[in-house]
N, C-alpha and C positions, 0 to 999 in steps of 0.2 A: 273894528275887528280886523286886525292885520296879522294874524298868525298864519303860518304856512298852510295849515289845514283849511282855514277859511278862504284863503286866496286861491287855492287850487280848485279851478272850476270843473276839473274832470272827476272829482270826488262827489259822490251822491250825499244827500243829507244824512243818510244812515252812517256813512263812513266818517262824517265830521262830528257827530254827536259823541260827547264824552271824552274828547281829546284835548280841547283847548281850555286851559285854565284861565286865560285872559277873558275869554267869552263868558265863562262861568262867573268870574268875579264881576264883570260888567252886569250880568243878569242879576246877581245877588244885590248889587248896589241899586239897580233899578227897582227891584222888589222892595228894598228897604225904603226907598223914596216914594214910590207910587202908592203902595197900600195904605200907609198912614195919611197921605194927602187925601185919598178917596174916603177913608173912614172919618177923618176930621171935618172935611169941608163939603163933600159931595154925597155922603151916604143918606142925608136927610132929603135929598131931591134925586131919587134914583131914576126918574124918567127924563131928566134933562140931558141934552146932547153932551154937555161937558162930562157929566157923571158917567154916562154910558161909554164914552170914548176912553175915559181914564180907567174904567173897569175892564174894558176889553184889552187895553194896553197892559195893565197889571196882570190880568189873567194870562195873556200870551207870554209875558216874561216868566211868570210862575210855571207855566206848562213847559216852556223850553228849558228852564233851569232844572225842572224835575226830570225831564228826559236826559239831560246831560248827566245828572247825578245818578240816575238809574243805570246808565250804560258805562259810566266811568270805571267801575271795577272790572268790567269785561275787557276794557281797552288797555288795562295796565300790562297784561301779559302779551298783547298783540304787538308785532313788530311795527315800528313807525314807517311811514312812507318817506322815500327819499326824493328830493327835488334836484 
């Protein structure tokens, strides 16, 4: 994740959400890959370490993508930060 918003350490997580299309595309691809893998191979053993790890990773990606998509319309009118 190498956009200028992600690299700027002075910005808080709130300031970064909804701005980076590259991050959103990466999260969408991760969701497209992780959820089917969990559903096809690990959903029958939900108490195994591998299943729980994959479920947490997929859930975290889905949550972060949801936050990006919720805040994206509000960021369209805001001026971008300069570096």
